[in-house]
C-alpha beads as a LAMMPS data file, in Angstrom:
LAMMPS data file: protein, C-alpha beads

339 atoms
338 bonds

1 atom types
1 bond types

-500.0 500.0 xlo xhi
-500.0 500.0 ylo yhi
-500.0 500.0 zlo zhi

Masses

1 110.0

Atoms # bond

1 1 1 -404.099 170.789 -188.021
2 1 1 -402.003 170.861 -190.843
3 1 1 -398.939 172.689 -191.664
4 1 1 -398.911 173.887 -195.866
5 1 1 -395.925 173.147 -197.759
6 1 1 -393.361 176.543 -197.147
7 1 1 -392.789 175.830 -200.190
8 1 1 -393.765 178.760 -202.609
9 1 1 -393.572 177.669 -205.952
10 1 1 -396.009 174.040 -204.838
11 1 1 -399.034 176.903 -204.705
12 1 1 -401.916 176.667 -206.687
13 1 1 -404.284 179.349 -207.571
14 1 1 -406.495 178.789 -205.702
15 1 1 -404.403 178.372 -202.153
16 1 1 -403.040 182.143 -203.419
17 1 1 -407.069 183.756 -203.901
18 1 1 -407.333 181.746 -200.677
19 1 1 -404.042 182.826 -198.081
20 1 1 -404.965 186.277 -199.715
21 1 1 -408.811 186.073 -198.097
22 1 1 -407.626 185.373 -194.764
23 1 1 -404.480 187.845 -194.864
24 1 1 -407.420 190.354 -195.575
25 1 1 -409.541 190.100 -192.123
26 1 1 -413.384 189.726 -192.249
27 1 1 -414.116 192.796 -193.196
28 1 1 -412.582 192.957 -196.692
29 1 1 -413.072 189.083 -197.217
30 1 1 -416.561 189.717 -196.333
31 1 1 -417.063 192.674 -199.237
32 1 1 -414.842 190.475 -201.698
33 1 1 -417.622 187.160 -201.236
34 1 1 -420.241 189.475 -202.214
35 1 1 -418.946 189.732 -205.878
36 1 1 -418.972 186.254 -206.123
37 1 1 -420.605 183.445 -207.439
38 1 1 -421.521 180.570 -204.779
39 1 1 -419.814 177.855 -206.681
40 1 1 -416.562 180.286 -206.256
41 1 1 -417.602 181.373 -202.658
42 1 1 -417.700 177.402 -201.940
43 1 1 -414.242 176.210 -203.559
44 1 1 -412.553 178.890 -201.597
45 1 1 -413.638 177.952 -198.127
46 1 1 -413.341 174.565 -198.443
47 1 1 -409.751 175.716 -199.674
48 1 1 -409.158 177.563 -196.839
49 1 1 -410.484 175.536 -194.123
50 1 1 -408.081 173.294 -194.793
51 1 1 -404.996 175.521 -195.323
52 1 1 -403.662 175.118 -191.402
53 1 1 -400.832 176.913 -190.316
54 1 1 -399.158 179.551 -192.555
55 1 1 -395.971 180.859 -192.122
56 1 1 -395.357 184.537 -191.811
57 1 1 -392.282 184.514 -195.337
58 1 1 -395.060 182.601 -197.404
59 1 1 -397.171 185.178 -196.809
60 1 1 -395.068 188.485 -197.356
61 1 1 -393.991 186.846 -200.435
62 1 1 -397.757 186.359 -201.478
63 1 1 -398.151 189.898 -201.507
64 1 1 -395.434 191.340 -202.524
65 1 1 -395.977 188.765 -206.158
66 1 1 -399.368 190.388 -206.449
67 1 1 -398.294 193.748 -205.406
68 1 1 -394.974 193.642 -208.564
69 1 1 -398.483 192.277 -210.697
70 1 1 -400.410 194.822 -210.182
71 1 1 -397.408 197.137 -210.923
72 1 1 -396.850 195.515 -213.852
73 1 1 -400.625 195.560 -215.619
74 1 1 -398.774 197.866 -217.931
75 1 1 -400.679 201.698 -218.855
76 1 1 -404.863 201.452 -218.678
77 1 1 -406.983 202.610 -221.098
78 1 1 -409.253 205.360 -219.074
79 1 1 -411.763 207.277 -221.852
80 1 1 -416.026 207.400 -221.713
81 1 1 -416.356 203.983 -223.437
82 1 1 -414.176 202.030 -220.558
83 1 1 -416.074 203.675 -217.742
84 1 1 -418.626 203.710 -218.989
85 1 1 -418.532 199.216 -219.886
86 1 1 -417.359 199.189 -216.480
87 1 1 -420.033 201.177 -214.928
88 1 1 -423.065 198.990 -216.305
89 1 1 -421.177 195.276 -215.318
90 1 1 -421.504 196.817 -211.657
91 1 1 -425.304 199.187 -212.227
92 1 1 -428.397 199.127 -213.197
93 1 1 -429.126 200.916 -216.882
94 1 1 -430.436 203.747 -215.773
95 1 1 -428.003 204.603 -213.057
96 1 1 -425.097 204.217 -214.854
97 1 1 -425.658 206.451 -217.458
98 1 1 -427.258 208.834 -215.166
99 1 1 -423.617 208.720 -213.722
100 1 1 -421.830 209.316 -217.323
101 1 1 -424.276 212.082 -218.356
102 1 1 -423.286 213.650 -214.670
103 1 1 -419.585 213.345 -215.275
104 1 1 -419.351 214.902 -218.793
105 1 1 -419.317 218.565 -219.619
106 1 1 -419.092 220.814 -222.895
107 1 1 -416.379 220.149 -225.516
108 1 1 -412.958 221.250 -224.270
109 1 1 -410.030 220.090 -222.787
110 1 1 -409.641 222.205 -219.933
111 1 1 -411.941 223.945 -218.080
112 1 1 -411.872 227.615 -219.580
113 1 1 -412.150 225.700 -222.641
114 1 1 -415.328 223.999 -222.065
115 1 1 -416.419 227.501 -220.301
116 1 1 -416.086 228.615 -223.931
117 1 1 -418.426 226.242 -225.494
118 1 1 -421.582 226.928 -222.926
119 1 1 -424.702 229.069 -224.294
120 1 1 -423.954 232.149 -223.426
121 1 1 -427.735 232.623 -222.139
122 1 1 -426.548 229.554 -219.954
123 1 1 -423.307 230.990 -218.274
124 1 1 -424.914 234.534 -218.491
125 1 1 -428.065 232.949 -216.105
126 1 1 -424.930 231.252 -213.654
127 1 1 -422.661 234.299 -213.371
128 1 1 -425.835 237.146 -212.932
129 1 1 -425.038 235.544 -209.281
130 1 1 -421.726 236.054 -208.961
131 1 1 -419.397 238.526 -207.031
132 1 1 -418.477 240.930 -209.667
133 1 1 -414.939 239.661 -209.430
134 1 1 -415.267 236.680 -209.724
135 1 1 -417.395 237.041 -213.522
136 1 1 -414.352 239.028 -213.992
137 1 1 -411.872 236.558 -213.185
138 1 1 -414.168 234.060 -215.036
139 1 1 -414.584 236.558 -218.637
140 1 1 -411.292 236.945 -218.597
141 1 1 -409.798 233.778 -219.369
142 1 1 -412.490 232.945 -222.279
143 1 1 -412.897 234.531 -225.278
144 1 1 -413.815 238.300 -226.015
145 1 1 -416.426 237.340 -228.854
146 1 1 -417.876 234.601 -226.293
147 1 1 -417.565 237.088 -222.909
148 1 1 -418.874 240.472 -225.021
149 1 1 -422.198 238.593 -225.971
150 1 1 -422.341 237.261 -221.889
151 1 1 -422.199 240.789 -221.069
152 1 1 -424.711 241.524 -222.908
153 1 1 -427.165 239.847 -221.839
154 1 1 -426.347 240.813 -217.808
155 1 1 -427.960 243.688 -215.756
156 1 1 -426.247 247.210 -217.145
157 1 1 -425.281 248.309 -213.628
158 1 1 -423.869 244.818 -213.023
159 1 1 -421.936 244.394 -216.327
160 1 1 -420.426 247.638 -216.072
161 1 1 -419.123 246.302 -212.707
162 1 1 -417.783 243.405 -214.494
163 1 1 -416.206 245.550 -217.210
164 1 1 -414.330 248.516 -214.441
165 1 1 -413.482 245.130 -212.968
166 1 1 -411.936 243.495 -215.624
167 1 1 -410.444 246.850 -216.405
168 1 1 -408.333 247.270 -213.103
169 1 1 -407.396 243.771 -213.189
170 1 1 -403.757 243.050 -212.101
171 1 1 -402.777 239.023 -212.695
172 1 1 -404.372 236.823 -210.545
173 1 1 -403.021 234.259 -208.336
174 1 1 -403.086 230.823 -208.971
175 1 1 -404.763 229.759 -205.325
176 1 1 -407.472 232.332 -206.345
177 1 1 -407.933 230.784 -209.892
178 1 1 -407.450 227.119 -209.365
179 1 1 -410.263 227.959 -206.285
180 1 1 -413.001 229.445 -208.928
181 1 1 -411.917 226.898 -211.245
182 1 1 -412.865 224.298 -209.031
183 1 1 -415.946 225.812 -207.708
184 1 1 -417.322 225.782 -211.650
185 1 1 -416.343 222.387 -212.479
186 1 1 -417.878 221.084 -209.707
187 1 1 -421.341 223.767 -208.721
188 1 1 -421.242 224.772 -212.280
189 1 1 -420.298 222.244 -214.995
190 1 1 -421.637 219.120 -212.799
191 1 1 -425.224 220.522 -212.833
192 1 1 -425.210 221.790 -216.830
193 1 1 -423.778 218.598 -217.525
194 1 1 -427.209 216.795 -216.006
195 1 1 -429.353 218.680 -218.322
196 1 1 -427.168 218.819 -221.269
197 1 1 -426.886 216.239 -223.612
198 1 1 -423.504 214.646 -224.769
199 1 1 -421.292 216.899 -226.795
200 1 1 -421.332 215.489 -229.811
201 1 1 -418.095 217.203 -231.153
202 1 1 -416.674 215.435 -227.945
203 1 1 -418.018 211.821 -228.286
204 1 1 -416.876 211.444 -232.033
205 1 1 -413.426 212.744 -231.441
206 1 1 -413.096 210.220 -228.863
207 1 1 -414.398 207.636 -231.127
208 1 1 -411.691 209.350 -234.281
209 1 1 -409.140 208.797 -231.572
210 1 1 -409.385 205.416 -231.347
211 1 1 -409.809 204.641 -235.579
212 1 1 -407.027 203.294 -237.313
213 1 1 -404.586 205.941 -238.956
214 1 1 -406.027 205.199 -242.007
215 1 1 -409.582 204.947 -241.169
216 1 1 -409.632 208.553 -239.552
217 1 1 -407.864 210.003 -242.026
218 1 1 -410.901 208.542 -244.704
219 1 1 -413.618 209.975 -241.937
220 1 1 -412.293 213.704 -241.790
221 1 1 -411.468 213.716 -245.261
222 1 1 -415.029 212.962 -246.041
223 1 1 -416.224 215.089 -243.799
224 1 1 -413.913 218.236 -244.202
225 1 1 -416.149 218.073 -247.648
226 1 1 -419.609 217.637 -246.437
227 1 1 -419.234 219.592 -242.969
228 1 1 -415.130 221.523 -242.786
229 1 1 -416.267 223.117 -239.407
230 1 1 -417.217 220.107 -237.648
231 1 1 -413.636 218.418 -239.088
232 1 1 -411.806 221.207 -237.453
233 1 1 -414.192 220.910 -234.024
234 1 1 -412.780 217.379 -234.152
235 1 1 -409.545 217.651 -235.390
236 1 1 -409.060 220.274 -232.314
237 1 1 -410.254 217.922 -229.683
238 1 1 -408.410 215.173 -230.731
239 1 1 -404.673 213.696 -229.427
240 1 1 -402.049 212.074 -231.442
241 1 1 -399.001 210.143 -230.678
242 1 1 -397.613 213.036 -232.510
243 1 1 -398.729 216.044 -230.714
244 1 1 -396.928 214.810 -228.051
245 1 1 -394.008 217.403 -229.192
246 1 1 -395.458 220.125 -227.891
247 1 1 -394.302 218.026 -223.834
248 1 1 -391.799 219.814 -222.174
249 1 1 -388.867 218.250 -220.750
250 1 1 -390.378 217.507 -217.716
251 1 1 -393.659 216.597 -219.103
252 1 1 -391.584 213.550 -221.131
253 1 1 -389.479 212.527 -218.060
254 1 1 -392.316 211.871 -216.019
255 1 1 -394.308 209.758 -218.885
256 1 1 -391.183 208.250 -219.454
257 1 1 -391.276 207.454 -215.653
258 1 1 -394.679 205.701 -216.415
259 1 1 -394.598 204.140 -219.333
260 1 1 -393.423 200.328 -220.826
261 1 1 -389.993 200.494 -221.755
262 1 1 -390.999 197.925 -224.717
263 1 1 -394.386 199.535 -225.388
264 1 1 -392.187 202.592 -226.333
265 1 1 -389.439 200.712 -228.115
266 1 1 -392.730 199.589 -230.068
267 1 1 -395.004 202.707 -230.273
268 1 1 -392.005 204.692 -231.518
269 1 1 -390.720 202.552 -234.698
270 1 1 -390.886 204.536 -238.091
271 1 1 -392.339 207.208 -235.673
272 1 1 -391.021 211.755 -236.979
273 1 1 -387.674 212.475 -235.602
274 1 1 -388.896 214.684 -232.947
275 1 1 -391.304 212.711 -231.010
276 1 1 -387.369 210.637 -231.222
277 1 1 -385.326 213.101 -230.264
278 1 1 -388.145 214.270 -227.447
279 1 1 -388.092 210.830 -225.238
280 1 1 -383.822 210.165 -226.362
281 1 1 -383.087 214.029 -225.455
282 1 1 -384.913 213.691 -221.561
283 1 1 -383.365 210.125 -221.187
284 1 1 -379.212 209.134 -219.868
285 1 1 -376.951 208.371 -222.707
286 1 1 -376.740 204.320 -221.435
287 1 1 -381.147 204.460 -221.466
288 1 1 -381.538 206.190 -224.886
289 1 1 -379.090 203.626 -226.810
290 1 1 -380.373 201.028 -225.125
291 1 1 -383.473 202.131 -226.350
292 1 1 -382.516 202.340 -230.299
293 1 1 -381.562 198.492 -229.373
294 1 1 -384.377 197.818 -228.384
295 1 1 -386.143 198.837 -231.984
296 1 1 -383.598 197.305 -233.959
297 1 1 -383.784 194.124 -232.003
298 1 1 -388.458 194.104 -233.338
299 1 1 -387.106 194.200 -236.829
300 1 1 -390.606 194.769 -238.676
301 1 1 -393.324 194.918 -236.972
302 1 1 -397.057 195.347 -237.831
303 1 1 -398.439 198.875 -238.061
304 1 1 -401.474 197.712 -236.772
305 1 1 -399.264 196.922 -233.703
306 1 1 -396.808 199.641 -233.546
307 1 1 -400.339 202.265 -233.485
308 1 1 -402.224 200.365 -230.512
309 1 1 -398.311 200.943 -228.644
310 1 1 -398.863 204.577 -229.096
311 1 1 -402.242 204.854 -228.787
312 1 1 -402.213 203.415 -225.259
313 1 1 -398.897 205.972 -224.607
314 1 1 -401.711 209.006 -226.107
315 1 1 -404.143 206.777 -223.816
316 1 1 -401.742 206.916 -220.298
317 1 1 -400.487 210.748 -221.265
318 1 1 -403.613 212.227 -220.966
319 1 1 -404.537 210.894 -217.476
320 1 1 -401.191 212.364 -216.918
321 1 1 -402.731 215.569 -217.894
322 1 1 -405.744 215.245 -216.312
323 1 1 -404.116 214.734 -212.952
324 1 1 -401.490 217.596 -213.153
325 1 1 -398.764 215.588 -213.265
326 1 1 -397.950 217.077 -216.901
327 1 1 -399.111 220.377 -218.622
328 1 1 -399.073 220.054 -223.191
329 1 1 -399.444 222.965 -224.384
330 1 1 -401.784 224.075 -227.399
331 1 1 -399.244 225.644 -229.018
332 1 1 -400.775 229.216 -228.255
333 1 1 -399.023 232.403 -227.423
334 1 1 -400.874 231.798 -224.155
335 1 1 -398.841 228.711 -223.232
336 1 1 -395.365 230.103 -223.634
337 1 1 -393.545 229.456 -220.156
338 1 1 -391.696 232.338 -219.011
339 1 1 -388.289 231.299 -216.755

Bonds

1 1 1 2
2 1 2 3
3 1 3 4
4 1 4 5
5 1 5 6
6 1 6 7
7 1 7 8
8 1 8 9
9 1 9 10
10 1 10 11
11 1 11 12
12 1 12 13
13 1 13 14
14 1 14 15
15 1 15 16
16 1 16 17
17 1 17 18
18 1 18 19
19 1 19 20
20 1 20 21
21 1 21 22
22 1 22 23
23 1 23 24
24 1 24 25
25 1 25 26
26 1 26 27
27 1 27 28
28 1 28 29
29 1 29 30
30 1 30 31
31 1 31 32
32 1 32 33
33 1 33 34
34 1 34 35
35 1 35 36
36 1 36 37
37 1 37 38
38 1 38 39
39 1 39 40
40 1 40 41
41 1 41 42
42 1 42 43
43 1 43 44
44 1 44 45
45 1 45 46
46 1 46 47
47 1 47 48
48 1 48 49
49 1 49 50
50 1 50 51
51 1 51 52
52 1 52 53
53 1 53 54
54 1 54 55
55 1 55 56
56 1 56 57
57 1 57 58
58 1 58 59
59 1 59 60
60 1 60 61
61 1 61 62
62 1 62 63
63 1 63 64
64 1 64 65
65 1 65 66
66 1 66 67
67 1 67 68
68 1 68 69
69 1 69 70
70 1 70 71
71 1 71 72
72 1 72 73
73 1 73 74
74 1 74 75
75 1 75 76
76 1 76 77
77 1 77 78
78 1 78 79
79 1 79 80
80 1 80 81
81 1 81 82
82 1 82 83
83 1 83 84
84 1 84 85
85 1 85 86
86 1 86 87
87 1 87 88
88 1 88 89
89 1 89 90
90 1 90 91
91 1 91 92
92 1 92 93
93 1 93 94
94 1 94 95
95 1 95 96
96 1 96 97
97 1 97 98
98 1 98 99
99 1 99 100
100 1 100 101
101 1 101 102
102 1 102 103
103 1 103 104
104 1 104 105
105 1 105 106
106 1 106 107
107 1 107 108
108 1 108 109
109 1 109 110
110 1 110 111
111 1 111 112
112 1 112 113
113 1 113 114
114 1 114 115
115 1 115 116
116 1 116 117
117 1 117 118
118 1 118 119
119 1 119 120
120 1 120 121
121 1 121 122
122 1 122 123
123 1 123 124
124 1 124 125
125 1 125 126
126 1 126 127
127 1 127 128
128 1 128 129
129 1 129 130
130 1 130 131
131 1 131 132
132 1 132 133
133 1 133 134
134 1 134 135
135 1 135 136
136 1 136 137
137 1 137 138
138 1 138 139
139 1 139 140
140 1 140 141
141 1 141 142
142 1 142 143
143 1 143 144
144 1 144 145
145 1 145 146
146 1 146 147
147 1 147 148
148 1 148 149
149 1 149 150
150 1 150 151
151 1 151 152
152 1 152 153
153 1 153 154
154 1 154 155
155 1 155 156
156 1 156 157
157 1 157 158
158 1 158 159
159 1 159 160
160 1 160 161
161 1 161 162
162 1 162 163
163 1 163 164
164 1 164 165
165 1 165 166
166 1 166 167
167 1 167 168
168 1 168 169
169 1 169 170
170 1 170 171
171 1 171 172
172 1 172 173
173 1 173 174
174 1 174 175
175 1 175 176
176 1 176 177
177 1 177 178
178 1 178 179
179 1 179 180
180 1 180 181
181 1 181 182
182 1 182 183
183 1 183 184
184 1 184 185
185 1 185 186
186 1 186 187
187 1 187 188
188 1 188 189
189 1 189 190
190 1 190 191
191 1 191 192
192 1 192 193
193 1 193 194
194 1 194 195
195 1 195 196
196 1 196 197
197 1 197 198
198 1 198 199
199 1 199 200
200 1 200 201
201 1 201 202
202 1 202 203
203 1 203 204
204 1 204 205
205 1 205 206
206 1 206 207
207 1 207 208
208 1 208 209
209 1 209 210
210 1 210 211
211 1 211 212
212 1 212 213
213 1 213 214
214 1 214 215
215 1 215 216
216 1 216 217
217 1 217 218
218 1 218 219
219 1 219 220
220 1 220 221
221 1 221 222
222 1 222 223
223 1 223 224
224 1 224 225
225 1 225 226
226 1 226 227
227 1 227 228
228 1 228 229
229 1 229 230
230 1 230 231
231 1 231 232
232 1 232 233
233 1 233 234
234 1 234 235
235 1 235 236
236 1 236 237
237 1 237 238
238 1 238 239
239 1 239 240
240 1 240 241
241 1 241 242
242 1 242 243
243 1 243 244
244 1 244 245
245 1 245 246
246 1 246 247
247 1 247 248
248 1 248 249
249 1 249 250
250 1 250 251
251 1 251 252
252 1 252 253
253 1 253 254
254 1 254 255
255 1 255 256
256 1 256 257
257 1 257 258
258 1 258 259
259 1 259 260
260 1 260 261
261 1 261 262
262 1 262 263
263 1 263 264
264 1 264 265
265 1 265 266
266 1 266 267
267 1 267 268
268 1 268 269
269 1 269 270
270 1 270 271
271 1 271 272
272 1 272 273
273 1 273 274
274 1 274 275
275 1 275 276
276 1 276 277
277 1 277 278
278 1 278 279
279 1 279 280
280 1 280 281
281 1 281 282
282 1 282 283
283 1 283 284
284 1 284 285
285 1 285 286
286 1 286 287
287 1 287 288
288 1 288 289
289 1 289 290
290 1 290 291
291 1 291 292
292 1 292 293
293 1 293 294
294 1 294 295
295 1 295 296
296 1 296 297
297 1 297 298
298 1 298 299
299 1 299 300
300 1 300 301
301 1 301 302
302 1 302 303
303 1 303 304
304 1 304 305
305 1 305 306
306 1 306 307
307 1 307 308
308 1 308 309
309 1 309 310
310 1 310 311
311 1 311 312
312 1 312 313
313 1 313 314
314 1 314 315
315 1 315 316
316 1 316 317
317 1 317 318
318 1 318 319
319 1 319 320
320 1 320 321
321 1 321 322
322 1 322 323
323 1 323 324
324 1 324 325
325 1 325 326
326 1 326 327
327 1 327 328
328 1 328 329
329 1 329 330
330 1 330 331
331 1 331 332
332 1 332 333
333 1 333 334
334 1 334 335
335 1 335 336
336 1 336 337
337 1 337 338
338 1 338 339
């Protein structure tokens, strides 16, 4: 059997794909074949059959290059819209829509924000079957006016038991709070999302976040004139590049480790000094100097390109926040850190 050339640079794209398929093994390669068209399978099979013996060094070089290519793709845009489009490609429409309905919940950035937007009757119906201590913890985390309405709907004896627990409650351990939050997310919110319609304010905030700045400002101004309450709700749910100023030092450093240097330089062109200082203050002096040089070397740039880079970094920050790698303060008193 012929032996393929050991010069990696001479390999064609289809040859690289064929080597990759052989390296994956029968089970994994079989799964990939089920996702291909017949013409693609025939072409790849023909090349695989004629590869001959492949040197270990060449296979290793292929996987190293593949890993490098994957790691250099930059930040990804993970939103409800992009997720829905991806599901629509691989699933039938009804199933994809059902999954999207399930993962959406009431508006809010955190679990407790979302809980505060659940109708009091719905929340009371769920909580009346929980332990009084658990209910006390949950109600202590949402706004007082909402708590009062929920308490009024609970059975009187049970409600008084909850009140007594709240009066004598000490600081709740983090693992206990995390456990309650996980239960609420997995059992209550997921079931609620199956029957509740998509929150219109959360959906509109996501749409507004995707608009260019001028259009966004124009729409918000017009909405404020017609319905100030809705406009305020949408603004509270939106997250902009300027909101990154609420990151602490650790969060800024984590974000810096994930963001592309070229994209950061572009995003900071024309950004407020507070945002520039946020990043440069959390870099070494040499790295800060190089960033400034990169920004200067860009020269004049299109506003749209700057906004696209900023939106990509905002998306990345939200992904890191959702995964718990960074904390984005809401700017409230209870967000203050004690050291």
